Steps between C-alpha positions, in 0.01 A plus 500: 500500500843657458564834668798663668716205395284248688276240338195480729295182476149634557200271506279725290202260514493549879514881475126550546312832489537681831828330589838671514869418485821679590780512244838629624642752253776754480388616155129563555433598138645170376290299746181685403576445130543127561168481687326696222637258242371199695161661566454570130598144413259357758233768446458618858509844663711607796597794715827544683663707770869556568565376855771401744427173681740357757757762390478382136383737224265364239147513368183354641275389215124436532301318236167665423 
C-alpha cells in the first residue's frame, strides 16, 4: 500500500476482524484514501482514528 511516499508491505490476510494497525502519516487524507482503496479491493470494512503514538502522527485502523 503506497501512501505518503512510503510503500507499506501489509499482510492483509493476517488483518483479521477486530485487529488494528498503526500507519504513520503526515497526510492523513492520503493514508485514509489508500486504506479505503485496499478495503474495497479486499471487500472488508474498517474504522480509523487519527492518533499520535510514540510522538508519531498517523492513523490507527481497525478491521470490522
